[in-house]
C-alpha positions, 0 to 999 in steps of 0.5 A: 686283891684278896679278902681274908677268910679264916686260917687253918694249919698245916704238918710240913717237914723242914730242910734246913741242914744244922738246924734242930728241926731239920728233917722234922715236922712242925706245925705252920699257920695259914691263912686262907685268902678269898680271891674273887676275879678281878676286871680290868676296868682301864689303863693308865699310862705314866711318863717321866718327867724331872719330878719323876713319874707323872699321870699322862693320860687314862683311858676307861672302858665302855661298860663300868659296874655299878659296884665299881662306881658306888666307891666314886659316891659318899651316899650312892642312894641319893647321887645322881649316878653320872659318874663315867658318863661322859667317858662311856659316851665316847665308845659310841660316836666316831669322834669318841673313838678317835680320841680314845685312838689317840690317847692310846697312840700318845700313851705308847709314845711318850709312856715308859710305865703302864698300869692297869686299874682293876677293881674287885667283885664284892657281890660273889662274896658274903660281905656286906659291902657293896662297893669294890676296891680299884688298884692300880696293877703294873703291866711288865714284860714286852714293849710299851706297845705290847702293855698297851694292846694287852690291857686293850684286849682284857678291858671289861675282861676277868682276871683269876688269881689262877692267872697270876700267881701258881702254886708254891710260889714265893710272893709278898704281901702287901695290906695295911693293918688294922686301925687303932686311932690316935695312942699314946707313948706306951701303947704305941712303942712299947716304953716301960712305964714309970714307977708308981710314984710318979709325978705327972703320968706313968705312961711316958717317956722320961727324957725326951732329949738333951737341952741342945739341940733345943728340940725334939729328935724324930727318934724319940717314942711319941703318942700319936697315929697307931695303926691303918699303916701300909705294910708288906710282908715278905716270902709268903709261900701259896700252898694251893690255890683252890678252885672254888665257883664264884 
């Protein structure tokens, strides 16, 4: 997971036969992302059911940082700070360790998908926010048993961006757009404004459908939420991975 630090531009030569800019230089914008190492703090196994994949077992690491626990509280200062106390105590007694081993064994036996739970390190960046962002990262390759063992070996360890991506690699970028709140149909769908003398408003859709069917179709532009949507942009090239020290 990365955070946008700024933008710059690059000059590159286009290699596209048949194009007007073939063998010519073009200027393209690039985004600079700050990607501090992420810490693996747990794993979750998904078992197949009649309704699709469902969470089966979750195993947490022994030591969890304060910035990770802050995410589970609305007001950290006024809270009792007892999050994950029971899961941490499991690592300190024989009965708890036996329970963890049983959970790992069940994940290997019944689950088909295994994901690592990782969080960012906000303290390494000059951000006001102290709560870390948490995400599940699916582990692919090898058997389920090998996946579980790999995640278990990397509990409380840092995973840097260079361990996952390489220079000149093409990736898909996933993010959430900037929220705009409740917006009208003209702002939300860019419909044409009606003439100046229109009765009861200009920034509307003139016709929202026929008499029958006697309901508004889902394809008709309407007012509502704009922004704060999950979006995926395809084929973004990694031009360079810096070796900045955090």
